[in-house]
mmCIF file of the C-alpha atoms, coordinates in Angstrom:
data_MODEL
# 
_entry.id   MODEL 
# 
loop_
_atom_site.group_PDB 
_atom_site.id 
_atom_site.type_symbol 
_atom_site.label_atom_id 
_atom_site.label_alt_id 
_atom_site.label_comp_id 
_atom_site.label_asym_id 
_atom_site.label_entity_id 
_atom_site.label_seq_id 
_atom_site.pdbx_PDB_ins_code 
_atom_site.Cartn_x 
_atom_site.Cartn_y 
_atom_site.Cartn_z 
_atom_site.occupancy 
_atom_site.B_iso_or_equiv 
_atom_site.pdbx_formal_charge 
_atom_site.auth_seq_id 
_atom_site.auth_comp_id 
_atom_site.auth_asym_id 
_atom_site.auth_atom_id 
_atom_site.pdbx_PDB_model_num 
ATOM 1   C CA . UNK A 1 1   ? 140.658 -99.218  -196.560 1.00 0.00 ? 1   UNK A CA 1 
ATOM 2   C CA . UNK A 1 2   ? 137.954 -102.204 -198.042 1.00 0.00 ? 2   UNK A CA 1 
ATOM 3   C CA . UNK A 1 3   ? 138.567 -104.223 -195.048 1.00 0.00 ? 3   UNK A CA 1 
ATOM 4   C CA . UNK A 1 4   ? 137.714 -100.982 -192.715 1.00 0.00 ? 4   UNK A CA 1 
ATOM 5   C CA . UNK A 1 5   ? 135.070 -99.674  -194.541 1.00 0.00 ? 5   UNK A CA 1 
ATOM 6   C CA . UNK A 1 6   ? 132.958 -102.765 -194.215 1.00 0.00 ? 6   UNK A CA 1 
ATOM 7   C CA . UNK A 1 7   ? 132.907 -103.077 -190.974 1.00 0.00 ? 7   UNK A CA 1 
ATOM 8   C CA . UNK A 1 8   ? 130.361 -101.716 -188.218 1.00 0.00 ? 8   UNK A CA 1 
ATOM 9   C CA . UNK A 1 9   ? 131.764 -98.445  -186.790 1.00 0.00 ? 9   UNK A CA 1 
ATOM 10  C CA . UNK A 1 10  ? 131.885 -99.736  -182.541 1.00 0.00 ? 10  UNK A CA 1 
ATOM 11  C CA . UNK A 1 11  ? 130.111 -95.775  -182.264 1.00 0.00 ? 11  UNK A CA 1 
ATOM 12  C CA . UNK A 1 12  ? 127.767 -94.723  -184.883 1.00 0.00 ? 12  UNK A CA 1 
ATOM 13  C CA . UNK A 1 13  ? 126.954 -98.865  -185.258 1.00 0.00 ? 13  UNK A CA 1 
ATOM 14  C CA . UNK A 1 14  ? 126.926 -98.283  -189.157 1.00 0.00 ? 14  UNK A CA 1 
ATOM 15  C CA . UNK A 1 15  ? 129.748 -99.046  -192.107 1.00 0.00 ? 15  UNK A CA 1 
ATOM 16  C CA . UNK A 1 16  ? 131.642 -95.940  -192.647 1.00 0.00 ? 16  UNK A CA 1 
ATOM 17  C CA . UNK A 1 17  ? 130.924 -96.863  -196.744 1.00 0.00 ? 17  UNK A CA 1 
ATOM 18  C CA . UNK A 1 18  ? 126.901 -96.278  -195.692 1.00 0.00 ? 18  UNK A CA 1 
ATOM 19  C CA . UNK A 1 19  ? 127.366 -93.180  -194.054 1.00 0.00 ? 19  UNK A CA 1 
ATOM 20  C CA . UNK A 1 20  ? 130.247 -91.119  -196.571 1.00 0.00 ? 20  UNK A CA 1 
ATOM 21  C CA . UNK A 1 21  ? 127.357 -90.249  -199.013 1.00 0.00 ? 21  UNK A CA 1 
ATOM 22  C CA . UNK A 1 22  ? 125.594 -88.290  -195.412 1.00 0.00 ? 22  UNK A CA 1 
ATOM 23  C CA . UNK A 1 23  ? 128.900 -87.041  -194.386 1.00 0.00 ? 23  UNK A CA 1 
ATOM 24  C CA . UNK A 1 24  ? 129.853 -84.977  -197.809 1.00 0.00 ? 24  UNK A CA 1 
ATOM 25  C CA . UNK A 1 25  ? 126.279 -83.437  -197.325 1.00 0.00 ? 25  UNK A CA 1 
ATOM 26  C CA . UNK A 1 26  ? 128.229 -81.392  -194.501 1.00 0.00 ? 26  UNK A CA 1 
ATOM 27  C CA . UNK A 1 27  ? 131.787 -81.287  -195.620 1.00 0.00 ? 27  UNK A CA 1 
ATOM 28  C CA . UNK A 1 28  ? 133.410 -78.594  -198.280 1.00 0.00 ? 28  UNK A CA 1 
ATOM 29  C CA . UNK A 1 29  ? 135.819 -78.515  -200.574 1.00 0.00 ? 29  UNK A CA 1 
ATOM 30  C CA . UNK A 1 30  ? 139.386 -77.710  -199.671 1.00 0.00 ? 30  UNK A CA 1 
ATOM 31  C CA . UNK A 1 31  ? 140.730 -74.044  -201.044 1.00 0.00 ? 31  UNK A CA 1 
ATOM 32  C CA . UNK A 1 32  ? 142.255 -74.013  -204.169 1.00 0.00 ? 32  UNK A CA 1 
ATOM 33  C CA . UNK A 1 33  ? 144.934 -71.214  -202.348 1.00 0.00 ? 33  UNK A CA 1 
ATOM 34  C CA . UNK A 1 34  ? 146.854 -72.208  -198.828 1.00 0.00 ? 34  UNK A CA 1 
ATOM 35  C CA . UNK A 1 35  ? 145.928 -70.073  -195.685 1.00 0.00 ? 35  UNK A CA 1 
ATOM 36  C CA . UNK A 1 36  ? 148.350 -67.218  -195.856 1.00 0.00 ? 36  UNK A CA 1 
ATOM 37  C CA . UNK A 1 37  ? 148.564 -66.344  -192.742 1.00 0.00 ? 37  UNK A CA 1 
ATOM 38  C CA . UNK A 1 38  ? 151.509 -68.801  -192.353 1.00 0.00 ? 38  UNK A CA 1 
ATOM 39  C CA . UNK A 1 39  ? 153.382 -66.292  -194.700 1.00 0.00 ? 39  UNK A CA 1 
ATOM 40  C CA . UNK A 1 40  ? 153.407 -63.467  -192.717 1.00 0.00 ? 40  UNK A CA 1 
ATOM 41  C CA . UNK A 1 41  ? 152.167 -59.914  -193.000 1.00 0.00 ? 41  UNK A CA 1 
ATOM 42  C CA . UNK A 1 42  ? 150.691 -58.589  -195.897 1.00 0.00 ? 42  UNK A CA 1 
ATOM 43  C CA . UNK A 1 43  ? 152.231 -56.072  -198.049 1.00 0.00 ? 43  UNK A CA 1 
ATOM 44  C CA . UNK A 1 44  ? 152.120 -54.528  -201.474 1.00 0.00 ? 44  UNK A CA 1 
ATOM 45  C CA . UNK A 1 45  ? 154.584 -52.471  -203.627 1.00 0.00 ? 45  UNK A CA 1 
ATOM 46  C CA . UNK A 1 46  ? 154.657 -50.124  -206.299 1.00 0.00 ? 46  UNK A CA 1 
ATOM 47  C CA . UNK A 1 47  ? 156.680 -49.454  -209.103 1.00 0.00 ? 47  UNK A CA 1 
ATOM 48  C CA . UNK A 1 48  ? 160.003 -48.524  -207.151 1.00 0.00 ? 48  UNK A CA 1 
ATOM 49  C CA . UNK A 1 49  ? 159.763 -52.245  -206.517 1.00 0.00 ? 49  UNK A CA 1 
ATOM 50  C CA . UNK A 1 50  ? 160.210 -52.226  -202.903 1.00 0.00 ? 50  UNK A CA 1 
ATOM 51  C CA . UNK A 1 51  ? 158.371 -52.722  -199.739 1.00 0.00 ? 51  UNK A CA 1 
ATOM 52  C CA . UNK A 1 52  ? 158.984 -51.320  -196.588 1.00 0.00 ? 52  UNK A CA 1 
ATOM 53  C CA . UNK A 1 53  ? 159.179 -54.407  -193.341 1.00 0.00 ? 53  UNK A CA 1 
ATOM 54  C CA . UNK A 1 54  ? 160.012 -52.038  -190.094 1.00 0.00 ? 54  UNK A CA 1 
ATOM 55  C CA . UNK A 1 55  ? 161.003 -48.917  -191.361 1.00 0.00 ? 55  UNK A CA 1 
ATOM 56  C CA . UNK A 1 56  ? 162.731 -50.749  -193.782 1.00 0.00 ? 56  UNK A CA 1 
ATOM 57  C CA . UNK A 1 57  ? 163.491 -51.207  -198.172 1.00 0.00 ? 57  UNK A CA 1 
ATOM 58  C CA . UNK A 1 58  ? 164.164 -54.014  -199.452 1.00 0.00 ? 58  UNK A CA 1 
ATOM 59  C CA . UNK A 1 59  ? 163.338 -55.565  -202.583 1.00 0.00 ? 59  UNK A CA 1 
ATOM 60  C CA . UNK A 1 60  ? 161.191 -57.344  -204.684 1.00 0.00 ? 60  UNK A CA 1 
ATOM 61  C CA . UNK A 1 61  ? 160.629 -58.824  -208.074 1.00 0.00 ? 61  UNK A CA 1 
ATOM 62  C CA . UNK A 1 62  ? 159.697 -56.089  -211.059 1.00 0.00 ? 62  UNK A CA 1 
ATOM 63  C CA . UNK A 1 63  ? 157.697 -58.863  -211.906 1.00 0.00 ? 63  UNK A CA 1 
ATOM 64  C CA . UNK A 1 64  ? 155.083 -58.871  -209.043 1.00 0.00 ? 64  UNK A CA 1 
ATOM 65  C CA . UNK A 1 65  ? 153.975 -54.844  -209.240 1.00 0.00 ? 65  UNK A CA 1 
ATOM 66  C CA . UNK A 1 66  ? 151.397 -54.264  -207.809 1.00 0.00 ? 66  UNK A CA 1 
ATOM 67  C CA . UNK A 1 67  ? 150.580 -57.645  -206.489 1.00 0.00 ? 67  UNK A CA 1 
ATOM 68  C CA . UNK A 1 68  ? 150.084 -58.857  -202.686 1.00 0.00 ? 68  UNK A CA 1 
ATOM 69  C CA . UNK A 1 69  ? 153.367 -60.530  -201.199 1.00 0.00 ? 69  UNK A CA 1 
ATOM 70  C CA . UNK A 1 70  ? 153.668 -61.583  -197.514 1.00 0.00 ? 70  UNK A CA 1 
ATOM 71  C CA . UNK A 1 71  ? 156.769 -61.188  -195.841 1.00 0.00 ? 71  UNK A CA 1 
ATOM 72  C CA . UNK A 1 72  ? 157.965 -62.992  -192.531 1.00 0.00 ? 72  UNK A CA 1 
ATOM 73  C CA . UNK A 1 73  ? 161.322 -63.780  -190.264 1.00 0.00 ? 73  UNK A CA 1 
ATOM 74  C CA . UNK A 1 74  ? 162.943 -66.259  -190.447 1.00 0.00 ? 74  UNK A CA 1 
ATOM 75  C CA . UNK A 1 75  ? 165.754 -65.746  -187.936 1.00 0.00 ? 75  UNK A CA 1 
ATOM 76  C CA . UNK A 1 76  ? 168.254 -62.824  -189.777 1.00 0.00 ? 76  UNK A CA 1 
ATOM 77  C CA . UNK A 1 77  ? 166.520 -63.480  -192.800 1.00 0.00 ? 77  UNK A CA 1 
ATOM 78  C CA . UNK A 1 78  ? 162.983 -61.517  -194.285 1.00 0.00 ? 78  UNK A CA 1 
ATOM 79  C CA . UNK A 1 79  ? 161.109 -63.999  -196.718 1.00 0.00 ? 79  UNK A CA 1 
ATOM 80  C CA . UNK A 1 80  ? 159.027 -62.625  -199.195 1.00 0.00 ? 80  UNK A CA 1 
ATOM 81  C CA . UNK A 1 81  ? 156.570 -64.967  -200.687 1.00 0.00 ? 81  UNK A CA 1 
ATOM 82  C CA . UNK A 1 82  ? 153.787 -64.289  -203.517 1.00 0.00 ? 82  UNK A CA 1 
ATOM 83  C CA . UNK A 1 83  ? 151.603 -66.494  -205.501 1.00 0.00 ? 83  UNK A CA 1 
ATOM 84  C CA . UNK A 1 84  ? 153.509 -67.679  -208.502 1.00 0.00 ? 84  UNK A CA 1 
ATOM 85  C CA . UNK A 1 85  ? 150.971 -69.368  -210.823 1.00 0.00 ? 85  UNK A CA 1 
ATOM 86  C CA . UNK A 1 86  ? 148.197 -70.604  -208.973 1.00 0.00 ? 86  UNK A CA 1 
ATOM 87  C CA . UNK A 1 87  ? 151.108 -71.449  -205.455 1.00 0.00 ? 87  UNK A CA 1 
ATOM 88  C CA . UNK A 1 88  ? 152.881 -70.027  -202.756 1.00 0.00 ? 88  UNK A CA 1 
ATOM 89  C CA . UNK A 1 89  ? 156.433 -69.180  -204.040 1.00 0.00 ? 89  UNK A CA 1 
ATOM 90  C CA . UNK A 1 90  ? 159.371 -67.686  -202.037 1.00 0.00 ? 90  UNK A CA 1 
ATOM 91  C CA . UNK A 1 91  ? 160.403 -64.921  -204.890 1.00 0.00 ? 91  UNK A CA 1 
ATOM 92  C CA . UNK A 1 92  ? 162.803 -62.867  -202.199 1.00 0.00 ? 92  UNK A CA 1 
ATOM 93  C CA . UNK A 1 93  ? 165.180 -63.405  -199.395 1.00 0.00 ? 93  UNK A CA 1 
ATOM 94  C CA . UNK A 1 94  ? 167.216 -60.472  -197.508 1.00 0.00 ? 94  UNK A CA 1 
ATOM 95  C CA . UNK A 1 95  ? 168.895 -60.395  -194.899 1.00 0.00 ? 95  UNK A CA 1 
ATOM 96  C CA . UNK A 1 96  ? 167.406 -58.057  -191.560 1.00 0.00 ? 96  UNK A CA 1 
ATOM 97  C CA . UNK A 1 97  ? 168.727 -54.822  -191.728 1.00 0.00 ? 97  UNK A CA 1 
ATOM 98  C CA . UNK A 1 98  ? 167.933 -51.828  -189.775 1.00 0.00 ? 98  UNK A CA 1 
ATOM 99  C CA . UNK A 1 99  ? 166.317 -48.111  -190.859 1.00 0.00 ? 99  UNK A CA 1 
ATOM 100 C CA . UNK A 1 100 ? 168.600 -46.681  -193.067 1.00 0.00 ? 100 UNK A CA 1 
ATOM 101 C CA . UNK A 1 101 ? 170.394 -49.443  -194.820 1.00 0.00 ? 101 UNK A CA 1 
ATOM 102 C CA . UNK A 1 102 ? 168.170 -50.698  -197.692 1.00 0.00 ? 102 UNK A CA 1 
ATOM 103 C CA . UNK A 1 103 ? 168.563 -53.762  -198.971 1.00 0.00 ? 103 UNK A CA 1 
ATOM 104 C CA . UNK A 1 104 ? 168.373 -53.110  -202.688 1.00 0.00 ? 104 UNK A CA 1 
ATOM 105 C CA . UNK A 1 105 ? 168.751 -56.520  -204.936 1.00 0.00 ? 105 UNK A CA 1 
ATOM 106 C CA . UNK A 1 106 ? 169.825 -54.904  -208.968 1.00 0.00 ? 106 UNK A CA 1 
ATOM 107 C CA . UNK A 1 107 ? 168.261 -57.898  -210.836 1.00 0.00 ? 107 UNK A CA 1 
ATOM 108 C CA . UNK A 1 108 ? 164.990 -57.430  -209.024 1.00 0.00 ? 108 UNK A CA 1 
ATOM 109 C CA . UNK A 1 109 ? 165.594 -54.243  -211.505 1.00 0.00 ? 109 UNK A CA 1 
ATOM 110 C CA . UNK A 1 110 ? 166.594 -55.932  -215.129 1.00 0.00 ? 110 UNK A CA 1 
ATOM 111 C CA . UNK A 1 111 ? 165.421 -52.973  -216.788 1.00 0.00 ? 111 UNK A CA 1 
ATOM 112 C CA . UNK A 1 112 ? 166.625 -49.661  -214.731 1.00 0.00 ? 112 UNK A CA 1 
ATOM 113 C CA . UNK A 1 113 ? 169.355 -50.677  -212.779 1.00 0.00 ? 113 UNK A CA 1 
ATOM 114 C CA . UNK A 1 114 ? 169.349 -48.699  -209.348 1.00 0.00 ? 114 UNK A CA 1 
ATOM 115 C CA . UNK A 1 115 ? 170.677 -45.026  -209.483 1.00 0.00 ? 115 UNK A CA 1 
ATOM 116 C CA . UNK A 1 116 ? 169.301 -44.865  -212.905 1.00 0.00 ? 116 UNK A CA 1 
ATOM 117 C CA . UNK A 1 117 ? 165.168 -45.166  -212.464 1.00 0.00 ? 117 UNK A CA 1 
ATOM 118 C CA . UNK A 1 118 ? 163.624 -42.108  -213.858 1.00 0.00 ? 118 UNK A CA 1 
ATOM 119 C CA . UNK A 1 119 ? 160.945 -40.342  -212.427 1.00 0.00 ? 119 UNK A CA 1 
ATOM 120 C CA . UNK A 1 120 ? 157.913 -39.719  -213.823 1.00 0.00 ? 120 UNK A CA 1 
ATOM 121 C CA . UNK A 1 121 ? 154.663 -36.848  -212.379 1.00 0.00 ? 121 UNK A CA 1 
ATOM 122 C CA . UNK A 1 122 ? 151.580 -38.512  -211.742 1.00 0.00 ? 122 UNK A CA 1 
ATOM 123 C CA . UNK A 1 123 ? 150.068 -35.001  -210.582 1.00 0.00 ? 123 UNK A CA 1 
ATOM 124 C CA . UNK A 1 124 ? 150.893 -31.870  -211.409 1.00 0.00 ? 124 UNK A CA 1 
ATOM 125 C CA . UNK A 1 125 ? 152.498 -31.664  -207.987 1.00 0.00 ? 125 UNK A CA 1 
ATOM 126 C CA . UNK A 1 126 ? 155.212 -33.657  -209.177 1.00 0.00 ? 126 UNK A CA 1 
ATOM 127 C CA . UNK A 1 127 ? 155.875 -32.263  -212.049 1.00 0.00 ? 127 UNK A CA 1 
ATOM 128 C CA . UNK A 1 128 ? 156.288 -28.968  -211.022 1.00 0.00 ? 128 UNK A CA 1 
ATOM 129 C CA . UNK A 1 129 ? 158.486 -30.484  -208.504 1.00 0.00 ? 129 UNK A CA 1 
ATOM 130 C CA . UNK A 1 130 ? 160.622 -32.732  -211.021 1.00 0.00 ? 130 UNK A CA 1 
ATOM 131 C CA . UNK A 1 131 ? 160.658 -29.126  -212.997 1.00 0.00 ? 131 UNK A CA 1 
ATOM 132 C CA . UNK A 1 132 ? 163.143 -27.921  -210.814 1.00 0.00 ? 132 UNK A CA 1 
ATOM 133 C CA . UNK A 1 133 ? 166.501 -30.232  -212.280 1.00 0.00 ? 133 UNK A CA 1 
ATOM 134 C CA . UNK A 1 134 ? 167.847 -33.113  -212.311 1.00 0.00 ? 134 UNK A CA 1 
ATOM 135 C CA . UNK A 1 135 ? 169.382 -33.522  -208.752 1.00 0.00 ? 135 UNK A CA 1 
ATOM 136 C CA . UNK A 1 136 ? 165.361 -34.067  -208.132 1.00 0.00 ? 136 UNK A CA 1 
ATOM 137 C CA . UNK A 1 137 ? 165.819 -37.318  -209.493 1.00 0.00 ? 137 UNK A CA 1 
ATOM 138 C CA . UNK A 1 138 ? 168.298 -38.719  -207.595 1.00 0.00 ? 138 UNK A CA 1 
ATOM 139 C CA . UNK A 1 139 ? 167.023 -37.365  -204.174 1.00 0.00 ? 139 UNK A CA 1 
ATOM 140 C CA . UNK A 1 140 ? 163.827 -39.357  -204.891 1.00 0.00 ? 140 UNK A CA 1 
ATOM 141 C CA . UNK A 1 141 ? 165.432 -42.465  -205.825 1.00 0.00 ? 141 UNK A CA 1 
ATOM 142 C CA . UNK A 1 142 ? 167.847 -42.283  -202.722 1.00 0.00 ? 142 UNK A CA 1 
ATOM 143 C CA . UNK A 1 143 ? 164.549 -41.442  -200.679 1.00 0.00 ? 143 UNK A CA 1 
ATOM 144 C CA . UNK A 1 144 ? 162.629 -43.989  -201.408 1.00 0.00 ? 144 UNK A CA 1 
ATOM 145 C CA . UNK A 1 145 ? 165.116 -46.714  -201.277 1.00 0.00 ? 145 UNK A CA 1 
ATOM 146 C CA . UNK A 1 146 ? 166.466 -45.018  -197.402 1.00 0.00 ? 146 UNK A CA 1 
ATOM 147 C CA . UNK A 1 147 ? 162.541 -45.239  -196.653 1.00 0.00 ? 147 UNK A CA 1 
ATOM 148 C CA . UNK A 1 148 ? 161.632 -41.528  -196.046 1.00 0.00 ? 148 UNK A CA 1 
ATOM 149 C CA . UNK A 1 149 ? 158.752 -40.490  -194.564 1.00 0.00 ? 149 UNK A CA 1 
ATOM 150 C CA . UNK A 1 150 ? 156.502 -37.741  -195.808 1.00 0.00 ? 150 UNK A CA 1 
ATOM 151 C CA . UNK A 1 151 ? 158.316 -36.999  -199.517 1.00 0.00 ? 151 UNK A CA 1 
ATOM 152 C CA . UNK A 1 152 ? 155.824 -35.617  -201.150 1.00 0.00 ? 152 UNK A CA 1 
ATOM 153 C CA . UNK A 1 153 ? 155.898 -32.652  -198.056 1.00 0.00 ? 153 UNK A CA 1 
ATOM 154 C CA . UNK A 1 154 ? 159.268 -32.815  -198.257 1.00 0.00 ? 154 UNK A CA 1 
ATOM 155 C CA . UNK A 1 155 ? 158.676 -31.881  -202.364 1.00 0.00 ? 155 UNK A CA 1 
ATOM 156 C CA . UNK A 1 156 ? 156.688 -29.215  -201.290 1.00 0.00 ? 156 UNK A CA 1 
ATOM 157 C CA . UNK A 1 157 ? 158.829 -27.533  -199.045 1.00 0.00 ? 157 UNK A CA 1 
ATOM 158 C CA . UNK A 1 158 ? 161.781 -27.782  -202.683 1.00 0.00 ? 158 UNK A CA 1 
ATOM 159 C CA . UNK A 1 159 ? 159.025 -25.998  -204.672 1.00 0.00 ? 159 UNK A CA 1 
ATOM 160 C CA . UNK A 1 160 ? 158.193 -23.485  -202.580 1.00 0.00 ? 160 UNK A CA 1 
ATOM 161 C CA . UNK A 1 161 ? 161.992 -22.828  -201.271 1.00 0.00 ? 161 UNK A CA 1 
ATOM 162 C CA . UNK A 1 162 ? 162.928 -22.308  -205.437 1.00 0.00 ? 162 UNK A CA 1 
ATOM 163 C CA . UNK A 1 163 ? 160.651 -19.057  -205.757 1.00 0.00 ? 163 UNK A CA 1 
ATOM 164 C CA . UNK A 1 164 ? 163.322 -17.367  -202.750 1.00 0.00 ? 164 UNK A CA 1 
ATOM 165 C CA . UNK A 1 165 ? 166.471 -19.110  -203.763 1.00 0.00 ? 165 UNK A CA 1 
ATOM 166 C CA . UNK A 1 166 ? 165.952 -20.272  -207.296 1.00 0.00 ? 166 UNK A CA 1 
ATOM 167 C CA . UNK A 1 167 ? 165.891 -23.401  -209.150 1.00 0.00 ? 167 UNK A CA 1 
ATOM 168 C CA . UNK A 1 168 ? 169.147 -23.914  -209.729 1.00 0.00 ? 168 UNK A CA 1 
ATOM 169 C CA . UNK A 1 169 ? 170.681 -23.578  -206.099 1.00 0.00 ? 169 UNK A CA 1 
ATOM 170 C CA . UNK A 1 170 ? 167.445 -25.968  -204.969 1.00 0.00 ? 170 UNK A CA 1 
ATOM 171 C CA . UNK A 1 171 ? 168.383 -28.608  -207.304 1.00 0.00 ? 171 UNK A CA 1 
ATOM 172 C CA . UNK A 1 172 ? 171.633 -28.709  -206.078 1.00 0.00 ? 172 UNK A CA 1 
ATOM 173 C CA . UNK A 1 173 ? 171.406 -29.073  -202.753 1.00 0.00 ? 173 UNK A CA 1 
ATOM 174 C CA . UNK A 1 174 ? 168.735 -31.757  -203.509 1.00 0.00 ? 174 UNK A CA 1 
ATOM 175 C CA . UNK A 1 175 ? 171.298 -33.524  -205.515 1.00 0.00 ? 175 UNK A CA 1 
ATOM 176 C CA . UNK A 1 176 ? 174.003 -32.715  -202.380 1.00 0.00 ? 176 UNK A CA 1 
ATOM 177 C CA . UNK A 1 177 ? 171.205 -34.459  -199.838 1.00 0.00 ? 177 UNK A CA 1 
ATOM 178 C CA . UNK A 1 178 ? 171.016 -37.326  -201.640 1.00 0.00 ? 178 UNK A CA 1 
ATOM 179 C CA . UNK A 1 179 ? 175.400 -38.069  -201.470 1.00 0.00 ? 179 UNK A CA 1 
ATOM 180 C CA . UNK A 1 180 ? 175.021 -37.070  -198.597 1.00 0.00 ? 180 UNK A CA 1 
ATOM 181 C CA . UNK A 1 181 ? 172.055 -39.140  -197.037 1.00 0.00 ? 181 UNK A CA 1 
ATOM 182 C CA . UNK A 1 182 ? 170.218 -35.956  -195.770 1.00 0.00 ? 182 UNK A CA 1 
ATOM 183 C CA . UNK A 1 183 ? 166.622 -36.375  -195.593 1.00 0.00 ? 183 UNK A CA 1 
ATOM 184 C CA . UNK A 1 184 ? 165.278 -34.960  -192.339 1.00 0.00 ? 184 UNK A CA 1 
ATOM 185 C CA . UNK A 1 185 ? 162.986 -32.119  -191.681 1.00 0.00 ? 185 UNK A CA 1 
ATOM 186 C CA . UNK A 1 186 ? 164.984 -28.974  -192.327 1.00 0.00 ? 186 UNK A CA 1 
ATOM 187 C CA . UNK A 1 187 ? 167.904 -30.427  -194.189 1.00 0.00 ? 187 UNK A CA 1 
ATOM 188 C CA . UNK A 1 188 ? 167.019 -29.034  -197.618 1.00 0.00 ? 188 UNK A CA 1 
ATOM 189 C CA . UNK A 1 189 ? 167.245 -25.790  -195.789 1.00 0.00 ? 189 UNK A CA 1 
ATOM 190 C CA . UNK A 1 190 ? 170.042 -26.118  -193.964 1.00 0.00 ? 190 UNK A CA 1 
ATOM 191 C CA . UNK A 1 191 ? 171.866 -27.228  -197.184 1.00 0.00 ? 191 UNK A CA 1 
ATOM 192 C CA . UNK A 1 192 ? 170.913 -23.860  -199.120 1.00 0.00 ? 192 UNK A CA 1 
ATOM 193 C CA . UNK A 1 193 ? 171.841 -21.502  -196.397 1.00 0.00 ? 193 UNK A CA 1 
ATOM 194 C CA . UNK A 1 194 ? 175.110 -22.919  -196.005 1.00 0.00 ? 194 UNK A CA 1 
ATOM 195 C CA . UNK A 1 195 ? 175.795 -22.557  -200.459 1.00 0.00 ? 195 UNK A CA 1 
ATOM 196 C CA . UNK A 1 196 ? 174.988 -19.130  -199.653 1.00 0.00 ? 196 UNK A CA 1 
ATOM 197 C CA . UNK A 1 197 ? 177.717 -18.841  -197.124 1.00 0.00 ? 197 UNK A CA 1 
ATOM 198 C CA . UNK A 1 198 ? 180.369 -20.506  -198.876 1.00 0.00 ? 198 UNK A CA 1 
ATOM 199 C CA . UNK A 1 199 ? 179.282 -19.476  -202.352 1.00 0.00 ? 199 UNK A CA 1 
ATOM 200 C CA . UNK A 1 200 ? 181.766 -16.569  -203.808 1.00 0.00 ? 200 UNK A CA 1 
ATOM 201 C CA . UNK A 1 201 ? 181.418 -14.697  -206.890 1.00 0.00 ? 201 UNK A CA 1 
ATOM 202 C CA . UNK A 1 202 ? 185.462 -13.860  -206.957 1.00 0.00 ? 202 UNK A CA 1 
ATOM 203 C CA . UNK A 1 203 ? 187.640 -15.786  -204.852 1.00 0.00 ? 203 UNK A CA 1 
ATOM 204 C CA . UNK A 1 204 ? 189.907 -14.823  -202.337 1.00 0.00 ? 204 UNK A CA 1 
ATOM 205 C CA . UNK A 1 205 ? 192.694 -14.304  -203.366 1.00 0.00 ? 205 UNK A CA 1 
ATOM 206 C CA . UNK A 1 206 ? 195.766 -13.331  -200.711 1.00 0.00 ? 206 UNK A CA 1 
ATOM 207 C CA . UNK A 1 207 ? 198.235 -10.702  -201.335 1.00 0.00 ? 207 UNK A CA 1 
ATOM 208 C CA . UNK A 1 208 ? 201.773 -10.643  -201.121 1.00 0.00 ? 208 UNK A CA 1 
ATOM 209 C CA . UNK A 1 209 ? 202.178 -9.330   -197.650 1.00 0.00 ? 209 UNK A CA 1 
ATOM 210 C CA . UNK A 1 210 ? 199.757 -11.759  -196.540 1.00 0.00 ? 210 UNK A CA 1 
ATOM 211 C CA . UNK A 1 211 ? 201.810 -15.189  -194.919 1.00 0.00 ? 211 UNK A CA 1 
ATOM 212 C CA . UNK A 1 212 ? 201.107 -18.189  -192.614 1.00 0.00 ? 212 UNK A CA 1 
ATOM 213 C CA . UNK A 1 213 ? 204.349 -17.990  -191.621 1.00 0.00 ? 213 UNK A CA 1 
ATOM 214 C CA . UNK A 1 214 ? 205.211 -16.761  -188.008 1.00 0.00 ? 214 UNK A CA 1 
ATOM 215 C CA . UNK A 1 215 ? 206.860 -14.040  -187.926 1.00 0.00 ? 215 UNK A CA 1 
ATOM 216 C CA . UNK A 1 216 ? 210.369 -14.260  -186.607 1.00 0.00 ? 216 UNK A CA 1 
ATOM 217 C CA . UNK A 1 217 ? 210.234 -11.314  -183.715 1.00 0.00 ? 217 UNK A CA 1 
ATOM 218 C CA . UNK A 1 218 ? 210.275 -14.131  -181.267 1.00 0.00 ? 218 UNK A CA 1 
ATOM 219 C CA . UNK A 1 219 ? 214.022 -15.237  -182.218 1.00 0.00 ? 219 UNK A CA 1 
ATOM 220 C CA . UNK A 1 220 ? 215.097 -11.459  -180.763 1.00 0.00 ? 220 UNK A CA 1 
ATOM 221 C CA . UNK A 1 221 ? 216.095 -13.097  -177.904 1.00 0.00 ? 221 UNK A CA 1 
ATOM 222 C CA . UNK A 1 222 ? 218.662 -15.089  -179.197 1.00 0.00 ? 222 UNK A CA 1 
ATOM 223 C CA . UNK A 1 223 ? 222.274 -14.935  -178.896 1.00 0.00 ? 223 UNK A CA 1 
ATOM 224 C CA . UNK A 1 224 ? 224.743 -16.404  -180.459 1.00 0.00 ? 224 UNK A CA 1 
ATOM 225 C CA . UNK A 1 225 ? 228.338 -17.861  -178.796 1.00 0.00 ? 225 UNK A CA 1 
# 
């Protein structure tokens, strides 16, 4: 460097060592943070510790709640990057999935494994929905993990259905919907109708006169040798 900077430059006809103080006036410091465009698209996630990418839910370590992360696909893997201690760090990696098949890692929820998290109301409408019964919590957890759209609208529909059908029936229907993965528009009403058609107070008992065994009249044409 001493040899080069002390030699007259061919273009400027000046010594680089003498020109450097003038050049520094036009230079700007290197950014403290790297250019994040390299890391992909920006995402933020809430207390459920998941992010949505192409309508698929992927889990992220809960320590990064309310933080910004970047996501990008590398082949068949989704890479999640976040700023940790001032440097860009890979915080999660998932195999690529399709809508309806979330990728959830239980270690990302150490204090509350998937399926055991307890939803809490943040406004009166949510409190009214959660008051329906225990099936509500299962429905919310599964719907969020699956990436269901318009969850709040479906919550309002459930509250409205609880008035004519009763909270017990709606709670049972929500639990059934969570178990079988039915979160589409009209699914809750369909399950309620099914329950109403098949639930009976007294079981149907067949009398002695009834039998599933077919009659023997068809044998009348047979003769013995």
